[in-house]
C-alpha positions, 0 to 999 in steps of 0.5 A: 909855220914850221922852220928847223934850225941849225944848231951852232956852236960859236966861240967868242966873237967881238963886236963894235957898234952902239947900244940903247935901252928900249922896250917893246913897247918904246921901240927905239930900233929905226933911231939907233940904226939910223945913228950907227949906219953913218959911222960904219965906215970908220969901224976897222978890222970888220970880218964881213959885211954882214949887220948884227942886231943885238939883245941883251936881255934881264935875268926875267925877261922871258919869265912873265912877258912884259912889254914895257920891260927894258932892254939893250939893243945893239947895232953892231959889226963883228970885228977881229979885233977891238984896237980902235973904237970910233968916237960914241961907239962901244965893244961888246964880247959876245960869249961862247955857246950854242945857239939855235940858228933859224933862216927866216924869209919875210918881213923884220916886223912880222912877230910870227917867227918869235911866237913860233920859236918860243911857244912850239919849237923851244918847248918840243926841242931838247934844248932851253932858253940860255942866259946870253945875247940873242941877235939877229945877223943882217946880211946882203939879203936883208931889206928891212920890213920887205917880205922878200929878205933874209936874216938869221936868227939866233936864239941861244940855248942849252941842254934841258 
């Protein structure tokens, strides 16, 4: 697998969604998204129809792999302003910064793309991982766990 990312520098963004703490070994993603989808129509000021799956990892998450280490996982959408937050939801300020954006086609439960990014692409690039949230943008071509699904994987980076 060889995918060349597009390097994007983004301004800060506002998100509204729901979150929970989970680990790789105690994955609650399905439950998180099921709870979020029902409330999406109540969110005002959406910028697009895309959904954002966001992981906010603790400081040492990538130093030594531990599948039981908890992290914050979000199911969200981007909004132009946070003037009304529906009950049970929260706002999240995604900080500005540089991202490596990988256009991925395949089942979202296939870990191969992340193995490629972290063990092949990143070590040989001119970048290192930055301490900002990781995310996936799930657009109209996203089909959960379908081999024909398409999504964007956004990895926070900075110059080495």
